[in-house]
C-alpha beads as a LAMMPS data file, in Angstrom:
LAMMPS data file: protein, C-alpha beads

200 atoms
199 bonds

1 atom types
1 bond types

-500.0 500.0 xlo xhi
-500.0 500.0 ylo yhi
-500.0 500.0 zlo zhi

Masses

1 110.0

Atoms # bond

1 1 1 -9.929 10.952 9.446
2 1 1 -10.729 7.316 9.952
3 1 1 -7.546 5.069 9.746
4 1 1 -9.106 1.312 10.001
5 1 1 -12.222 -0.396 10.822
6 1 1 -12.795 -3.144 12.278
7 1 1 -16.128 -5.023 12.638
8 1 1 -18.489 -7.538 10.669
9 1 1 -18.614 -7.714 6.642
10 1 1 -22.642 -6.964 6.244
11 1 1 -22.693 -7.052 2.336
12 1 1 -20.521 -6.713 -1.019
13 1 1 -20.715 -5.774 -4.360
14 1 1 -18.868 -5.554 -7.253
15 1 1 -16.331 -2.442 -5.822
16 1 1 -17.224 -1.934 -2.705
17 1 1 -18.510 -3.454 0.851
18 1 1 -20.514 -2.538 4.014
19 1 1 -18.485 -2.902 7.074
20 1 1 -20.666 -3.280 10.672
21 1 1 -18.850 -1.263 13.453
22 1 1 -21.084 -1.874 16.472
23 1 1 -24.011 -1.152 14.402
24 1 1 -22.973 1.723 12.250
25 1 1 -22.233 0.171 8.356
26 1 1 -19.473 2.068 6.563
27 1 1 -19.458 2.018 2.910
28 1 1 -15.821 1.235 1.619
29 1 1 -14.857 1.047 -1.707
30 1 1 -12.169 -1.673 -2.616
31 1 1 -10.317 -3.449 -5.082
32 1 1 -11.468 -7.090 -5.892
33 1 1 -8.209 -8.249 -4.178
34 1 1 -9.443 -6.807 -0.831
35 1 1 -12.433 -7.544 -1.415
36 1 1 -11.729 -11.608 -1.660
37 1 1 -9.519 -11.328 1.222
38 1 1 -12.541 -9.663 3.774
39 1 1 -13.974 -13.450 3.797
40 1 1 -17.536 -14.010 3.625
41 1 1 -20.765 -12.156 4.881
42 1 1 -21.074 -12.442 8.593
43 1 1 -17.677 -12.515 9.094
44 1 1 -15.107 -10.502 11.404
45 1 1 -12.585 -8.117 9.063
46 1 1 -10.522 -5.476 9.198
47 1 1 -9.675 -3.168 6.703
48 1 1 -7.190 -0.194 6.710
49 1 1 -8.810 3.019 5.127
50 1 1 -8.310 6.084 3.448
51 1 1 -10.910 9.474 3.145
52 1 1 -11.155 11.015 0.216
53 1 1 -13.060 14.588 0.149
54 1 1 -13.681 16.233 -2.823
55 1 1 -16.499 18.957 -3.688
56 1 1 -19.692 17.266 -4.193
57 1 1 -18.297 13.683 -2.826
58 1 1 -17.108 12.275 0.722
59 1 1 -15.598 8.449 -0.198
60 1 1 -14.069 6.059 2.187
61 1 1 -11.438 3.341 0.314
62 1 1 -10.912 -0.141 2.245
63 1 1 -7.788 -2.111 1.801
64 1 1 -6.726 -5.419 3.365
65 1 1 -3.094 -4.362 3.884
66 1 1 -1.759 -1.315 5.146
67 1 1 0.980 -1.805 2.277
68 1 1 -2.003 -1.648 -0.184
69 1 1 -3.441 1.583 1.257
70 1 1 0.064 3.057 0.676
71 1 1 0.476 1.862 -2.669
72 1 1 -2.889 3.574 -3.300
73 1 1 -2.322 6.824 -1.778
74 1 1 1.191 6.839 -3.875
75 1 1 -0.665 6.181 -7.176
76 1 1 -3.384 8.554 -6.621
77 1 1 -0.750 11.669 -6.389
78 1 1 0.063 10.763 -10.122
79 1 1 -1.779 13.073 -12.419
80 1 1 -4.794 11.123 -14.031
81 1 1 -5.185 8.277 -11.207
82 1 1 -8.324 9.320 -9.030
83 1 1 -9.657 6.662 -6.811
84 1 1 -11.842 4.445 -9.763
85 1 1 -8.342 3.768 -11.649
86 1 1 -6.353 3.378 -8.440
87 1 1 -8.589 0.534 -6.917
88 1 1 -8.835 -0.835 -10.929
89 1 1 -4.902 -1.141 -11.029
90 1 1 -4.620 -2.520 -7.065
91 1 1 -7.626 -5.126 -8.622
92 1 1 -5.344 -6.175 -11.490
93 1 1 -1.564 -5.882 -9.808
94 1 1 -0.215 -7.032 -6.477
95 1 1 1.790 -4.786 -4.384
96 1 1 4.841 -7.115 -5.209
97 1 1 3.873 -6.673 -8.883
98 1 1 3.055 -3.111 -8.843
99 1 1 6.549 -2.088 -7.383
100 1 1 8.582 -4.845 -9.691
101 1 1 6.757 -2.690 -12.514
102 1 1 7.839 0.577 -11.316
103 1 1 10.905 -0.646 -10.347
104 1 1 11.630 -1.705 -14.095
105 1 1 9.725 0.786 -15.802
106 1 1 7.112 -1.823 -16.935
107 1 1 4.601 0.477 -18.305
108 1 1 2.985 -2.702 -20.140
109 1 1 2.449 -4.615 -16.732
110 1 1 0.647 -1.346 -15.273
111 1 1 -1.463 -0.978 -18.577
112 1 1 -3.153 -4.407 -17.904
113 1 1 -5.351 -2.363 -15.638
114 1 1 -8.860 -1.368 -16.810
115 1 1 -8.938 2.308 -18.009
116 1 1 -5.303 2.442 -17.891
117 1 1 -3.965 3.442 -21.252
118 1 1 -0.206 3.180 -22.347
119 1 1 0.412 7.106 -21.855
120 1 1 -1.287 6.696 -17.928
121 1 1 0.513 3.315 -17.597
122 1 1 4.128 5.202 -18.645
123 1 1 3.509 8.465 -16.306
124 1 1 2.790 5.950 -13.302
125 1 1 6.241 3.824 -13.690
126 1 1 7.951 7.197 -14.351
127 1 1 6.858 9.068 -11.486
128 1 1 7.033 6.223 -8.985
129 1 1 10.178 4.352 -9.692
130 1 1 12.187 6.323 -7.307
131 1 1 9.338 5.519 -4.407
132 1 1 9.214 1.779 -5.460
133 1 1 11.657 0.874 -3.405
134 1 1 10.564 2.291 -0.292
135 1 1 7.471 0.704 -0.253
136 1 1 6.811 -3.071 0.873
137 1 1 5.868 -4.945 -2.135
138 1 1 4.884 -8.264 -0.582
139 1 1 7.623 -10.268 -1.842
140 1 1 9.832 -12.552 0.541
141 1 1 6.925 -12.107 2.917
142 1 1 7.630 -8.752 4.193
143 1 1 4.261 -7.082 4.771
144 1 1 5.261 -4.299 7.185
145 1 1 3.588 -0.965 6.672
146 1 1 5.519 1.479 4.356
147 1 1 7.796 3.986 6.010
148 1 1 6.071 7.299 5.889
149 1 1 8.022 10.480 5.930
150 1 1 9.050 11.668 9.401
151 1 1 8.128 7.576 10.828
152 1 1 11.091 5.761 12.413
153 1 1 11.169 3.391 9.324
154 1 1 11.536 6.308 7.043
155 1 1 14.313 7.983 8.988
156 1 1 16.171 4.228 9.147
157 1 1 15.965 3.725 5.684
158 1 1 17.378 7.515 5.423
159 1 1 20.483 6.278 7.675
160 1 1 21.210 3.116 5.952
161 1 1 21.403 5.308 2.419
162 1 1 23.551 7.700 4.321
163 1 1 25.785 4.720 4.782
164 1 1 26.188 3.748 1.704
165 1 1 23.168 1.292 0.854
166 1 1 20.906 1.553 -1.793
167 1 1 17.696 2.666 -1.568
168 1 1 15.662 -0.397 -2.584
169 1 1 18.105 -2.579 -0.300
170 1 1 17.911 -0.088 2.557
171 1 1 14.232 0.059 2.623
172 1 1 14.241 -3.738 2.223
173 1 1 16.171 -4.193 5.128
174 1 1 14.354 -1.715 7.148
175 1 1 11.045 -3.509 5.907
176 1 1 12.524 -7.265 7.529
177 1 1 13.786 -5.405 10.575
178 1 1 10.349 -3.582 11.123
179 1 1 8.658 -7.119 10.449
180 1 1 10.416 -8.936 13.009
181 1 1 10.594 -6.300 15.812
182 1 1 6.849 -4.897 15.129
183 1 1 5.729 -1.448 14.317
184 1 1 6.501 0.255 17.379
185 1 1 9.931 -0.656 17.162
186 1 1 12.535 2.602 17.785
187 1 1 14.560 3.808 14.896
188 1 1 17.805 3.009 16.715
189 1 1 16.450 -0.869 17.054
190 1 1 15.355 -0.763 13.524
191 1 1 18.834 0.583 12.036
192 1 1 20.439 -2.035 14.104
193 1 1 18.688 -4.846 13.268
194 1 1 18.498 -3.480 9.381
195 1 1 21.899 -3.243 9.089
196 1 1 22.399 -6.880 9.569
197 1 1 19.843 -7.982 7.010
198 1 1 21.571 -5.140 4.514
199 1 1 24.977 -6.561 5.244
200 1 1 23.930 -10.183 5.126

Bonds

1 1 1 2
2 1 2 3
3 1 3 4
4 1 4 5
5 1 5 6
6 1 6 7
7 1 7 8
8 1 8 9
9 1 9 10
10 1 10 11
11 1 11 12
12 1 12 13
13 1 13 14
14 1 14 15
15 1 15 16
16 1 16 17
17 1 17 18
18 1 18 19
19 1 19 20
20 1 20 21
21 1 21 22
22 1 22 23
23 1 23 24
24 1 24 25
25 1 25 26
26 1 26 27
27 1 27 28
28 1 28 29
29 1 29 30
30 1 30 31
31 1 31 32
32 1 32 33
33 1 33 34
34 1 34 35
35 1 35 36
36 1 36 37
37 1 37 38
38 1 38 39
39 1 39 40
40 1 40 41
41 1 41 42
42 1 42 43
43 1 43 44
44 1 44 45
45 1 45 46
46 1 46 47
47 1 47 48
48 1 48 49
49 1 49 50
50 1 50 51
51 1 51 52
52 1 52 53
53 1 53 54
54 1 54 55
55 1 55 56
56 1 56 57
57 1 57 58
58 1 58 59
59 1 59 60
60 1 60 61
61 1 61 62
62 1 62 63
63 1 63 64
64 1 64 65
65 1 65 66
66 1 66 67
67 1 67 68
68 1 68 69
69 1 69 70
70 1 70 71
71 1 71 72
72 1 72 73
73 1 73 74
74 1 74 75
75 1 75 76
76 1 76 77
77 1 77 78
78 1 78 79
79 1 79 80
80 1 80 81
81 1 81 82
82 1 82 83
83 1 83 84
84 1 84 85
85 1 85 86
86 1 86 87
87 1 87 88
88 1 88 89
89 1 89 90
90 1 90 91
91 1 91 92
92 1 92 93
93 1 93 94
94 1 94 95
95 1 95 96
96 1 96 97
97 1 97 98
98 1 98 99
99 1 99 100
100 1 100 101
101 1 101 102
102 1 102 103
103 1 103 104
104 1 104 105
105 1 105 106
106 1 106 107
107 1 107 108
108 1 108 109
109 1 109 110
110 1 110 111
111 1 111 112
112 1 112 113
113 1 113 114
114 1 114 115
115 1 115 116
116 1 116 117
117 1 117 118
118 1 118 119
119 1 119 120
120 1 120 121
121 1 121 122
122 1 122 123
123 1 123 124
124 1 124 125
125 1 125 126
126 1 126 127
127 1 127 128
128 1 128 129
129 1 129 130
130 1 130 131
131 1 131 132
132 1 132 133
133 1 133 134
134 1 134 135
135 1 135 136
136 1 136 137
137 1 137 138
138 1 138 139
139 1 139 140
140 1 140 141
141 1 141 142
142 1 142 143
143 1 143 144
144 1 144 145
145 1 145 146
146 1 146 147
147 1 147 148
148 1 148 149
149 1 149 150
150 1 150 151
151 1 151 152
152 1 152 153
153 1 153 154
154 1 154 155
155 1 155 156
156 1 156 157
157 1 157 158
158 1 158 159
159 1 159 160
160 1 160 161
161 1 161 162
162 1 162 163
163 1 163 164
164 1 164 165
165 1 165 166
166 1 166 167
167 1 167 168
168 1 168 169
169 1 169 170
170 1 170 171
171 1 171 172
172 1 172 173
173 1 173 174
174 1 174 175
175 1 175 176
176 1 176 177
177 1 177 178
178 1 178 179
179 1 179 180
180 1 180 181
181 1 181 182
182 1 182 183
183 1 183 184
184 1 184 185
185 1 185 186
186 1 186 187
187 1 187 188
188 1 188 189
189 1 189 190
190 1 190 191
191 1 191 192
192 1 192 193
193 1 193 194
194 1 194 195
195 1 195 196
196 1 196 197
197 1 197 198
198 1 198 199
199 1 199 200
């Protein structure tokens, strides 16, 4: 699994970019927001990636932030949302707007994306509303990676929830703690700092 590419931006199209990594060009499909964030041709760039394999296709998807990739993975778990629709949603909405739309059940906001009708938008917000609080939305300067199942951050969120904090509060506190301590922080350190943030 290719998780990240670091190289030079070789060329771009309407929904793709070629990243040159030591002479090997990787074609990555991207949202318009990611394409805008990559910079100019020839500049160094980093993309977080997700590899999708189907019967007759292998496709590498690229994202400027890990949070955007994690939202993409969530979106494509919803029936009717393929990689093309997932990228269209992330082109129309920031991760913060997407988190807000799911948390508030605002299907109309999600339906702004190309190829997303009211029925599909409703399914997306219904299926993701309980997961929205566990992913960073980019609000308040929090850009820590989303807690993945089994990770120390996910365990820390669970621990705070067990102490009586609401899921959204627990997730935000852990995201703040992770931003402060860094990605390698232990579960106990995350819980200690997150408790201060949640209580404060």
